[in-house]
Backbone atoms as SQL, in Angstrom:
CREATE TABLE atoms (id INTEGER PRIMARY KEY, chain TEXT, resi INTEGER, resn TEXT, atom TEXT, x REAL, y REAL, z REAL);
INSERT INTO atoms VALUES
  (1, 'A', 1, 'MET', 'N', 96.859, 111.758, 50.762),
  (2, 'A', 1, 'MET', 'CA', 96.318, 112.386, 51.958),
  (3, 'A', 1, 'MET', 'C', 95.480, 111.354, 52.709),
  (4, 'A', 2, 'THR', 'N', 95.595, 111.354, 54.056),
  (5, 'A', 2, 'THR', 'CA', 94.866, 110.403, 54.879),
  (6, 'A', 2, 'THR', 'C', 93.673, 111.093, 55.504),
  (7, 'A', 3, 'LYS', 'N', 92.528, 110.437, 55.452),
  (8, 'A', 3, 'LYS', 'CA', 91.311, 110.982, 56.048),
  (9, 'A', 3, 'LYS', 'C', 91.121, 110.326, 57.414),
  (10, 'A', 4, 'THR', 'N', 90.900, 111.154, 58.437),
  (11, 'A', 4, 'THR', 'CA', 90.660, 110.635, 59.778),
  (12, 'A', 4, 'THR', 'C', 89.276, 111.039, 60.229),
  (13, 'A', 5, 'SER', 'N', 88.713, 110.280, 61.125),
  (14, 'A', 5, 'SER', 'CA', 87.396, 110.622, 61.650),
  (15, 'A', 5, 'SER', 'C', 87.326, 110.214, 63.108),
  (16, 'A', 6, 'THR', 'N', 86.384, 110.785, 63.813),
  (17, 'A', 6, 'THR', 'CA', 86.168, 110.486, 65.217),
  (18, 'A', 6, 'THR', 'C', 84.792, 109.878, 65.373),
  (19, 'A', 7, 'LEU', 'N', 84.704, 108.840, 66.157),
  (20, 'A', 7, 'LEU', 'CA', 83.443, 108.173, 66.400),
  (21, 'A', 7, 'LEU', 'C', 82.565, 109.068, 67.273),
  (22, 'A', 8, 'ASN', 'N', 81.365, 109.379, 66.800),
  (23, 'A', 8, 'ASN', 'CA', 80.453, 110.240, 67.561),
  (24, 'A', 8, 'ASN', 'C', 79.541, 109.440, 68.476),
  (25, 'A', 9, 'ASP', 'N', 79.356, 108.166, 68.213),
  (26, 'A', 9, 'ASP', 'CA', 78.456, 107.341, 69.008),
  (27, 'A', 9, 'ASP', 'C', 79.254, 106.652, 70.107),
  (28, 'A', 10, 'LEU', 'N', 79.118, 107.115, 71.331),
  (29, 'A', 10, 'LEU', 'CA', 79.867, 106.555, 72.451),
  (30, 'A', 10, 'LEU', 'C', 79.025, 105.589, 73.263),
  (31, 'A', 11, 'SER', 'N', 77.887, 105.149, 72.732),
  (32, 'A', 11, 'SER', 'CA', 77.002, 104.271, 73.485),
  (33, 'A', 11, 'SER', 'C', 77.611, 102.899, 73.732),
  (34, 'A', 12, 'ASN', 'N', 78.585, 102.505, 72.946),
  (35, 'A', 12, 'ASN', 'CA', 79.220, 101.202, 73.127),
  (36, 'A', 12, 'ASN', 'C', 80.237, 101.207, 74.268),
  (37, 'A', 13, 'PHE', 'N', 80.616, 102.363, 74.759),
  (38, 'A', 13, 'PHE', 'CA', 81.603, 102.468, 75.818),
  (39, 'A', 13, 'PHE', 'C', 80.912, 102.613, 77.164),
  (40, 'A', 14, 'SER', 'N', 81.439, 101.952, 78.157),
  (41, 'A', 14, 'SER', 'CA', 80.857, 102.067, 79.491),
  (42, 'A', 14, 'SER', 'C', 81.328, 103.364, 80.131),
  (43, 'A', 15, 'SER', 'N', 80.520, 103.874, 81.035),
  (44, 'A', 15, 'SER', 'CA', 80.893, 105.108, 81.718),
  (45, 'A', 15, 'SER', 'C', 82.004, 104.804, 82.714),
  (46, 'A', 16, 'PRO', 'N', 82.902, 105.748, 82.930),
  (47, 'A', 16, 'PRO', 'CA', 84.008, 105.500, 83.868),
  (48, 'A', 16, 'PRO', 'C', 83.490, 105.326, 85.284),
  (49, 'A', 17, 'GLN', 'N', 84.037, 104.347, 85.962),
  (50, 'A', 17, 'GLN', 'CA', 83.660, 104.079, 87.351),
  (51, 'A', 17, 'GLN', 'C', 84.599, 104.842, 88.277),
  (52, 'A', 18, 'PRO', 'N', 84.073, 105.390, 89.379),
  (53, 'A', 18, 'PRO', 'CA', 84.960, 106.093, 90.322),
  (54, 'A', 18, 'PRO', 'C', 85.951, 105.112, 90.938),
  (55, 'A', 19, 'VAL', 'N', 87.162, 105.586, 91.078),
  (56, 'A', 19, 'VAL', 'CA', 88.220, 104.748, 91.637),
  (57, 'A', 19, 'VAL', 'C', 88.444, 105.178, 93.073),
  (58, 'A', 20, 'GLU', 'N', 88.251, 104.237, 93.979),
  (59, 'A', 20, 'GLU', 'CA', 88.475, 104.537, 95.392),
  (60, 'A', 20, 'GLU', 'C', 89.918, 104.211, 95.730),
  (61, 'A', 21, 'LYS', 'N', 90.516, 105.055, 96.546),
  (62, 'A', 21, 'LYS', 'CA', 91.896, 104.816, 96.953),
  (63, 'A', 21, 'LYS', 'C', 91.916, 103.667, 97.944),
  (64, 'A', 22, 'ALA', 'N', 92.619, 102.656, 97.591),
  (65, 'A', 22, 'ALA', 'CA', 92.733, 101.485, 98.464),
  (66, 'A', 22, 'ALA', 'C', 93.898, 101.680, 99.419),
  (67, 'A', 23, 'VAL', 'N', 93.619, 101.474, 100.681),
  (68, 'A', 23, 'VAL', 'CA', 94.665, 101.572, 101.691),
  (69, 'A', 23, 'VAL', 'C', 95.166, 100.159, 101.931),
  (70, 'A', 24, 'ASP', 'N', 96.393, 99.914, 101.559),
  (71, 'A', 24, 'ASP', 'CA', 96.900, 98.556, 101.724),
  (72, 'A', 24, 'ASP', 'C', 97.343, 98.314, 103.162),
  (73, 'A', 25, 'GLU', 'N', 97.600, 97.071, 103.449),
  (74, 'A', 25, 'GLU', 'CA', 97.922, 96.668, 104.814),
  (75, 'A', 25, 'GLU', 'C', 99.189, 97.338, 105.335),
  (76, 'A', 26, 'GLY', 'N', 100.164, 97.547, 104.462),
  (77, 'A', 26, 'GLY', 'CA', 101.409, 98.200, 104.874),
  (78, 'A', 26, 'GLY', 'C', 101.173, 99.622, 105.342),
  (79, 'A', 27, 'ASP', 'N', 100.318, 100.352, 104.625),
  (80, 'A', 27, 'ASP', 'CA', 100.004, 101.716, 105.032),
  (81, 'A', 27, 'ASP', 'C', 99.305, 101.739, 106.390),
  (82, 'A', 28, 'GLN', 'N', 98.426, 100.783, 106.621),
  (83, 'A', 28, 'GLN', 'CA', 97.727, 100.721, 107.905),
  (84, 'A', 28, 'GLN', 'C', 98.713, 100.435, 109.040),
  (85, 'A', 29, 'GLN', 'N', 99.655, 99.529, 108.792),
  (86, 'A', 29, 'GLN', 'CA', 100.646, 99.223, 109.819),
  (87, 'A', 29, 'GLN', 'C', 101.533, 100.425, 110.098),
  (88, 'A', 30, 'ASN', 'N', 101.917, 101.150, 109.049),
  (89, 'A', 30, 'ASN', 'CA', 102.734, 102.353, 109.232),
  (90, 'A', 30, 'ASN', 'C', 101.988, 103.398, 110.044),
  (91, 'A', 31, 'LEU', 'N', 100.701, 103.555, 109.764),
  (92, 'A', 31, 'LEU', 'CA', 99.898, 104.537, 110.494),
  (93, 'A', 31, 'LEU', 'C', 99.771, 104.147, 111.966),
  (94, 'A', 32, 'LEU', 'N', 99.548, 102.883, 112.230),
  (95, 'A', 32, 'LEU', 'CA', 99.454, 102.423, 113.619),
  (96, 'A', 32, 'LEU', 'C', 100.770, 102.652, 114.355),
  (97, 'A', 33, 'PHE', 'N', 101.879, 102.353, 113.695),
  (98, 'A', 33, 'PHE', 'CA', 103.190, 102.567, 114.310),
  (99, 'A', 33, 'PHE', 'C', 103.413, 104.049, 114.594),
  (100, 'A', 34, 'TYR', 'N', 103.106, 104.897, 113.608),
  (101, 'A', 34, 'TYR', 'CA', 103.295, 106.337, 113.805),
  (102, 'A', 34, 'TYR', 'C', 102.453, 106.836, 114.967),
  (103, 'A', 35, 'ASN', 'N', 101.203, 106.412, 115.021),
  (104, 'A', 35, 'ASN', 'CA', 100.336, 106.866, 116.109),
  (105, 'A', 35, 'ASN', 'C', 100.858, 106.410, 117.468),
  (106, 'A', 36, 'SER', 'N', 101.524, 105.257, 117.515),
  (107, 'A', 36, 'SER', 'CA', 102.034, 104.769, 118.796),
  (108, 'A', 36, 'SER', 'C', 103.258, 105.563, 119.268),
  (109, 'A', 37, 'ILE', 'N', 104.021, 106.161, 118.364),
  (110, 'A', 37, 'ILE', 'CA', 105.225, 106.900, 118.773),
  (111, 'A', 37, 'ILE', 'C', 105.083, 108.411, 118.638),
  (112, 'A', 38, 'ARG', 'N', 103.936, 108.880, 118.191),
  (113, 'A', 38, 'ARG', 'CA', 103.767, 110.312, 117.925),
  (114, 'A', 38, 'ARG', 'C', 104.025, 111.179, 119.157),
  (115, 'A', 39, 'SER', 'N', 103.515, 110.789, 120.299),
  (116, 'A', 39, 'SER', 'CA', 103.711, 111.622, 121.491),
  (117, 'A', 39, 'SER', 'C', 105.187, 111.730, 121.863),
  (118, 'A', 40, 'LYS', 'N', 105.929, 110.645, 121.688),
  (119, 'A', 40, 'LYS', 'CA', 107.360, 110.679, 121.998),
  (120, 'A', 40, 'LYS', 'C', 108.112, 111.537, 120.987),
  (121, 'A', 41, 'LEU', 'N', 107.689, 111.493, 119.732),
  (122, 'A', 41, 'LEU', 'CA', 108.312, 112.353, 118.719),
  (123, 'A', 41, 'LEU', 'C', 108.053, 113.822, 119.024),
  (124, 'A', 42, 'ASP', 'N', 106.827, 114.135, 119.417),
  (125, 'A', 42, 'ASP', 'CA', 106.496, 115.515, 119.764),
  (126, 'A', 42, 'ASP', 'C', 107.340, 115.994, 120.938),
  (127, 'A', 43, 'GLN', 'N', 107.562, 115.124, 121.908),
  (128, 'A', 43, 'GLN', 'CA', 108.384, 115.494, 123.063),
  (129, 'A', 43, 'GLN', 'C', 109.832, 115.734, 122.635),
  (130, 'A', 44, 'LEU', 'N', 110.360, 114.932, 121.739),
  (131, 'A', 44, 'LEU', 'CA', 111.726, 115.128, 121.264),
  (132, 'A', 44, 'LEU', 'C', 111.892, 116.457, 120.554),
  (133, 'A', 45, 'VAL', 'N', 110.882, 116.850, 119.806),
  (134, 'A', 45, 'VAL', 'CA', 110.954, 118.120, 119.094),
  (135, 'A', 45, 'VAL', 'C', 110.978, 119.269, 120.087),
  (136, 'A', 46, 'LYS', 'N', 110.214, 119.153, 121.147),
  (137, 'A', 46, 'LYS', 'CA', 110.119, 120.237, 122.122),
  (138, 'A', 46, 'LYS', 'C', 111.290, 120.238, 123.097),
  (139, 'A', 47, 'GLU', 'N', 111.702, 119.064, 123.538),
  (140, 'A', 47, 'GLU', 'CA', 112.741, 118.964, 124.553),
  (141, 'A', 47, 'GLU', 'C', 113.721, 117.850, 124.190),
  (142, 'A', 48, 'PRO', 'N', 114.620, 118.088, 123.260),
  (143, 'A', 48, 'PRO', 'CA', 115.571, 117.022, 122.905),
  (144, 'A', 48, 'PRO', 'C', 116.538, 116.770, 124.059),
  (145, 'A', 49, 'SER', 'N', 116.880, 115.514, 124.229),
  (146, 'A', 49, 'SER', 'CA', 117.827, 115.184, 125.301),
  (147, 'A', 49, 'SER', 'C', 119.239, 115.576, 124.867),
  (148, 'A', 50, 'ASP', 'N', 120.127, 115.646, 125.846),
  (149, 'A', 50, 'ASP', 'CA', 121.530, 115.963, 125.543),
  (150, 'A', 50, 'ASP', 'C', 122.127, 114.913, 124.615),
  (151, 'A', 51, 'GLU', 'N', 121.731, 113.658, 124.812),
  (152, 'A', 51, 'GLU', 'CA', 122.227, 112.571, 123.963),
  (153, 'A', 51, 'GLU', 'C', 121.790, 112.764, 122.508),
  (154, 'A', 52, 'THR', 'N', 120.548, 113.171, 122.307),
  (155, 'A', 52, 'THR', 'CA', 120.040, 113.405, 120.954),
  (156, 'A', 52, 'THR', 'C', 120.791, 114.549, 120.284),
  (157, 'A', 53, 'ILE', 'N', 121.019, 115.610, 121.024),
  (158, 'A', 53, 'ILE', 'CA', 121.751, 116.758, 120.486),
  (159, 'A', 53, 'ILE', 'C', 123.167, 116.349, 120.105),
  (160, 'A', 54, 'GLN', 'N', 123.811, 115.553, 120.957),
  (161, 'A', 54, 'GLN', 'CA', 125.175, 115.105, 120.672),
  (162, 'A', 54, 'GLN', 'C', 125.222, 114.217, 119.435),
  (163, 'A', 55, 'LYS', 'N', 124.231, 113.341, 119.259),
  (164, 'A', 55, 'LYS', 'CA', 124.184, 112.481, 118.076),
  (165, 'A', 55, 'LYS', 'C', 124.035, 113.311, 116.802),
  (166, 'A', 56, 'ILE', 'N', 123.229, 114.341, 116.871),
  (167, 'A', 56, 'ILE', 'CA', 123.039, 115.217, 115.708),
  (168, 'A', 56, 'ILE', 'C', 124.335, 115.948, 115.387),
  (169, 'A', 57, 'LEU', 'N', 125.000, 116.462, 116.410),
  (170, 'A', 57, 'LEU', 'CA', 126.266, 117.165, 116.196),
  (171, 'A', 57, 'LEU', 'C', 127.338, 116.233, 115.637),
  (172, 'A', 58, 'ASP', 'N', 127.424, 115.026, 116.164),
  (173, 'A', 58, 'ASP', 'CA', 128.388, 114.047, 115.674),
  (174, 'A', 58, 'ASP', 'C', 128.113, 113.716, 114.200),
  (175, 'A', 59, 'TYR', 'N', 126.858, 113.530, 113.871),
  (176, 'A', 59, 'TYR', 'CA', 126.496, 113.198, 112.495),
  (177, 'A', 59, 'TYR', 'C', 126.840, 114.350, 111.548),
  (178, 'A', 60, 'SER', 'N', 126.584, 115.576, 111.987),
  (179, 'A', 60, 'SER', 'CA', 126.847, 116.711, 111.115),
  (180, 'A', 60, 'SER', 'C', 128.342, 116.910, 110.867),
  (181, 'A', 61, 'LYS', 'N', 129.166, 116.491, 111.802),
  (182, 'A', 61, 'LYS', 'CA', 130.624, 116.617, 111.629),
  (183, 'A', 61, 'LYS', 'C', 131.158, 115.590, 110.643),
  (184, 'A', 62, 'LYS', 'N', 130.467, 114.455, 110.477),
  (185, 'A', 62, 'LYS', 'CA', 130.897, 113.413, 109.561),
  (186, 'A', 62, 'LYS', 'C', 130.784, 113.857, 108.099),
  (187, 'A', 63, 'LYS', 'N', 129.849, 114.692, 107.803),
  (188, 'A', 63, 'LYS', 'CA', 129.605, 115.076, 106.409),
  (189, 'A', 63, 'LYS', 'C', 130.457, 116.190, 105.979);
């Protein structure tokens, strides 16, 4: 039979440090790009052009 035990003295361990979410440069560039085209995307959702509708229909027929 094997005897196991748990260490009760945790003073040798450092307390966990809070981890901050790092925003990398790629995420910042993506956000800047999205913000620059957001108004045009919103307009497409509300009023798609005939060309956009035709592209969607053509694509759906391919599948």
